[in-house]
Structure formats: C-alpha cells, structure tokens
C-alpha positions as CSV (number, residue, x, y, z in Angstrom):
1,M,19.4,-12.6,-12.6
2,E,17.3,-15.9,-13.7
3,I,14.6,-15.4,-16.8
4,Y,11.9,-17.7,-16.5
5,P,10.1,-18.9,-20.0
6,E,6.8,-16.7,-19.4
7,H,8.9,-13.7,-18.8
8,E,11.2,-14.0,-22.2
9,L,9.0,-11.5,-23.8
10,E,9.8,-8.6,-21.3
11,A,11.5,-5.3,-22.6
12,A,13.7,-5.6,-19.6
13,P,13.4,-8.1,-16.4
14,G,10.5,-6.7,-14.5
15,L,8.9,-4.3,-17.4
16,P,6.5,-5.1,-19.8
17,E,7.6,-2.3,-22.0
18,P,10.4,-0.4,-23.0
19,L,11.0,2.7,-20.8
20,P,10.1,6.1,-22.3
21,A,12.7,8.4,-23.0
22,G,13.6,10.1,-19.7
23,E,12.7,7.2,-17.5
24,R,15.6,5.1,-15.7
25,V,15.8,2.4,-13.6
26,L,16.8,3.3,-10.1
27,W,16.5,0.1,-8.5
28,Q,15.2,-3.4,-8.5
29,G,14.9,-6.3,-5.9
30,S,12.9,-9.3,-5.0
31,P,11.7,-10.6,-1.7
32,N,13.6,-13.0,0.6
33,W,12.0,-16.5,0.5
34,K,12.6,-17.6,3.6
35,Q,11.6,-14.5,5.0
36,L,8.4,-14.6,3.1
37,A,7.3,-18.3,4.0
38,L,7.8,-16.7,7.4
39,E,5.9,-13.4,7.6
40,A,3.9,-14.1,4.4
41,F,2.9,-17.8,4.3
42,H,3.2,-18.0,8.4
43,V,5.1,-21.4,8.2
44,K,6.4,-21.1,11.9
45,Q,2.6,-20.7,13.4
46,V,1.5,-23.7,11.0
47,A,4.5,-25.7,12.7
48,V,3.5,-24.9,16.0
49,Y,-0.2,-25.8,14.9
50,F,0.9,-29.3,13.6
51,V,3.3,-30.2,16.8
52,F,0.4,-29.0,18.9
53,M,-2.1,-31.4,17.2
54,L,0.1,-34.2,16.9
55,L,0.7,-33.8,20.8
56,L,-3.1,-33.8,21.5
57,Q,-3.5,-36.8,18.8
58,A,-0.4,-38.8,20.9
59,V,-2.4,-38.6,24.1
60,L,-5.6,-39.5,22.8
61,I,-4.5,-42.4,20.8
62,W,-2.1,-43.6,23.2
63,D,-2.4,-47.6,24.2
64,S,-5.5,-47.6,22.1
65,A,-3.8,-50.4,20.1
66,D,-2.4,-53.6,21.2
67,T,1.3,-53.0,20.3
68,L,3.8,-49.9,20.2
69,R,4.0,-50.2,16.1
70,D,0.4,-50.1,16.0
71,N,0.2,-47.0,18.2
72,L,2.9,-45.1,16.3
73,M,1.7,-45.4,12.9
74,P,-1.0,-42.9,13.1
75,L,1.6,-40.3,14.5
76,V,3.9,-41.2,11.6
77,W,1.2,-40.7,9.1
78,S,0.1,-37.4,10.7
79,S,3.7,-36.3,10.7
80,S,4.1,-37.1,7.1
81,M,1.3,-35.2,5.8
82,A,2.1,-32.3,8.1
83,I,5.8,-32.2,6.4
84,I,4.4,-32.2,3.2
85,A,1.9,-29.4,4.0
86,L,4.9,-27.4,5.3
87,G,7.2,-28.2,2.5
88,M,4.2,-27.1,0.1
89,L,4.0,-23.8,1.8
90,A,7.9,-23.1,1.7
91,A,7.9,-24.2,-2.0
92,T,5.0,-21.5,-2.8
93,A,7.1,-19.0,-1.0
94,W,10.1,-19.9,-2.9
95,M,8.2,-19.8,-6.2
96,S,6.3,-16.5,-5.2
97,A,9.7,-14.8,-4.3
98,Q,11.7,-16.3,-7.7
99,T,9.1,-14.9,-9.9
100,T,8.6,-11.5,-8.4
101,L,10.6,-8.3,-9.3
102,Y,10.1,-4.7,-7.9
103,T,11.3,-2.1,-9.8
104,L,11.8,1.6,-8.9
105,T,12.2,4.2,-11.6
106,N,12.2,8.0,-11.4
107,R,8.7,8.0,-12.4
108,R,7.1,4.7,-11.2
109,I,7.0,1.1,-9.5
110,V,6.5,-1.4,-11.5
111,M,5.3,-4.8,-9.3
112,R,5.8,-8.0,-11.4
113,I,4.2,-10.5,-9.5
114,G,2.0,-14.0,-10.0
115,I,3.3,-17.6,-10.1
116,V,0.7,-19.3,-12.7
117,L,-0.5,-16.0,-14.1
118,T,2.1,-13.0,-14.4
119,I,0.7,-9.1,-13.3
120,S,2.5,-6.1,-13.6
121,F,1.1,-3.6,-11.6
122,N,2.2,0.3,-12.8
123,L,2.0,2.7,-9.8
124,P,3.3,6.3,-10.7
125,L,5.0,7.8,-8.1
126,R,2.4,10.9,-8.3
127,W,-0.2,8.2,-7.1
128,I,1.9,7.3,-3.7
129,A,0.7,9.4,-0.9
130,A,2.8,7.8,1.9
131,A,5.3,4.8,2.1
132,H,5.3,3.0,5.4
133,V,8.6,1.2,6.1
134,K,9.0,-1.8,8.6
135,T,12.5,-2.4,9.2
136,N,13.4,-5.4,11.0
137,P,16.7,-5.7,13.3
138,D,18.5,-7.2,10.5
139,G,17.8,-4.3,8.0
140,S,15.5,-6.4,5.9
141,G,11.6,-5.2,5.5
142,D,8.6,-4.4,3.8
143,I,7.5,-0.8,2.3
144,A,3.6,-0.5,2.1
145,L,2.5,2.0,-0.4
146,E,-0.5,4.2,0.7
147,L,-2.4,5.2,-2.8
148,K,-4.0,8.4,-3.4
149,G,-7.6,8.7,-4.6
150,S,-10.6,6.4,-5.0
151,D,-8.9,3.7,-7.4
152,R,-8.2,0.6,-5.7
153,I,-6.6,-2.8,-6.3
154,A,-8.3,-5.8,-4.9
155,Y,-6.4,-7.3,-1.9
156,L,-6.5,-10.7,-3.4
157,H,-5.0,-9.9,-6.6
158,L,-2.0,-8.4,-4.6
159,W,-1.5,-10.9,-2.0
160,P,1.0,-11.8,-0.3
161,H,2.4,-8.2,-2.2
162,A,0.2,-6.5,0.1
163,R,0.4,-4.6,3.5
164,P,-1.4,-7.5,6.0
165,W,-4.7,-6.8,7.2
166,E,-5.2,-3.7,4.9
167,L,-8.2,-5.0,3.3
168,S,-10.8,-2.0,2.4
169,K,-8.2,-0.5,0.7
170,A,-5.5,-2.7,-0.1
171,Q,-1.8,-0.9,-0.3
172,P,0.6,-2.7,-2.4
173,S,3.7,-3.8,-0.6
174,L,7.0,-4.6,-1.6
175,R,7.8,-7.5,0.7
176,C,10.7,-8.8,2.8
177,L,13.4,-6.8,0.8
178,K,17.1,-7.8,2.2
179,D,17.9,-3.9,2.3
180,V,15.0,-2.2,2.9
181,G,16.6,1.1,3.9
182,T,18.5,1.4,0.4
183,A,15.1,1.0,-1.5
184,G,13.2,3.2,1.2
185,D,16.0,6.2,0.6
186,L,15.9,5.7,-3.3
187,L,12.0,5.9,-3.0
188,H,11.8,8.5,-0.6
189,T,14.2,10.6,-3.1
190,A,12.6,9.8,-6.4
191,W,9.2,10.7,-4.8
192,I,10.5,14.3,-4.2
193,A,12.2,14.6,-7.4
194,R,9.0,13.8,-9.1
195,Q,6.9,15.9,-7.5
196,S,9.3,18.8,-8.3
197,E,9.2,17.9,-11.3
198,L,5.3,18.1,-11.9
199,G,5.2,21.1,-9.6
200,G,1.4,20.1,-8.4
201,A,2.5,19.3,-4.6
202,D,4.2,20.6,-1.9
203,T,7.0,18.3,-1.5
204,R,7.4,19.5,2.4
205,E,4.1,17.5,3.3
206,A,2.8,13.9,2.5
207,I,6.2,12.6,2.1
208,P,6.6,9.0,2.3
209,V,7.9,8.2,5.8
210,R,9.8,5.4,7.3
211,M,7.9,3.8,10.3
212,P,9.1,1.5,13.0
213,A,8.5,-2.2,12.9
214,A,5.5,-2.0,15.3
215,A,3.7,0.4,12.9
216,I,2.8,-2.5,10.6
217,A,1.2,-5.6,11.8
218,R,2.8,-8.8,10.2
C-alpha cells in the first residue's frame, strides 16, 4: 500500500494512533477511483452536459463566420475547456481514492479522508444504529452508516464519503468498495460481537442490514 508523506506519522496505515490492547484490524479498503468519479463526482453526467452545450453552440454559431476554420475554432476551444474540466474531476476522484483508507476493527470504524487536509473519523461500533449496504451487479457498492444519538458530522466535512442527499443528519459512508459484500459481512459480525461484549443491547434488534441498490440514491 502506497504511503504519502503526510501519512508517514501514522501509527499504522489509516490509524492515527496505535490500537489499544484487545483491538485488532479486521479489514481495510479504499474507494475504486473510477467508480468514485462516476458516482460521487458525476463525470458521466457532466460529460453529457458538455456534449449538449457543444451541440447547441454548433447550431447557434454555424455559418456565422466566413470560413470553415473560423466556424470550428470556437468549438475547438469549448471542447478543450470541457476536456480539461472532465480531466480535473477525474484527477480529483483519483486523488480522493488514493488518500482515503477505511479501517474496520473489532471495536470501531476509522475513516481517514482528505486530499489536502487529512481528517480521521473514529466511529465506535456502539455508535452505529444501522449500516445500509448498496450492492451493484458487479459486487461493488457503498456502506452508509446511520449513527445513534444527536451528535452529527457536517455533510461537507464528509463529502464525498457520505450517503448522497442525507444532509440534515449526514451518514458517513464507505464509498465505491470493490467487494462491498465482504466488508458488509465483517461489519455485521463485528457489530454483533461488540454489542454482546458490551452487554448493552439486544443483538436481535437494530442489527446493520443490507439493502438493495435502489434503497440508496446515487
């Protein structure tokens, strides 16, 4: 796993400090950058918008100049700007995926996110009321974490690692995982084990659940 300079001081990859006695890492993963570009940064929709605008521009300016070259130059410039914008979106998605690391231990989930300023969110398993899993046909997907209590994390602090459109009470999300089923099963098992260990909840209720893809808006 590649370690960036700003992460050299981590106690272990993805962990801001050493794990206490009795805690162990069960799973680690990062977003797939191509899927993140499509689902979080909406590169496909932006590309369709640019194509539409270029076609509209072509209709409006065609034959407005004396030569074919003069007609094409505005379209060439607009196309170049569109390609640069799409490239910047894709590059941002790549950097976001490269600098993100999700860690599941037997006691918590740690989300290390941030391109310029790195933030680590520690989410104890006892704080999790439910985990909504969106599974795509290829086995990839997201895990959105519904938190207990009144404590909230600002949506903008989490984005793009948040469940889309859940603005009033943002749900931290493990986005665009290649094998979301494995991560979801491990989380489910760890959550039940932690509740049994704490002895403070009936593990037959409020267990994180897996939901179909349609249950979570993109």
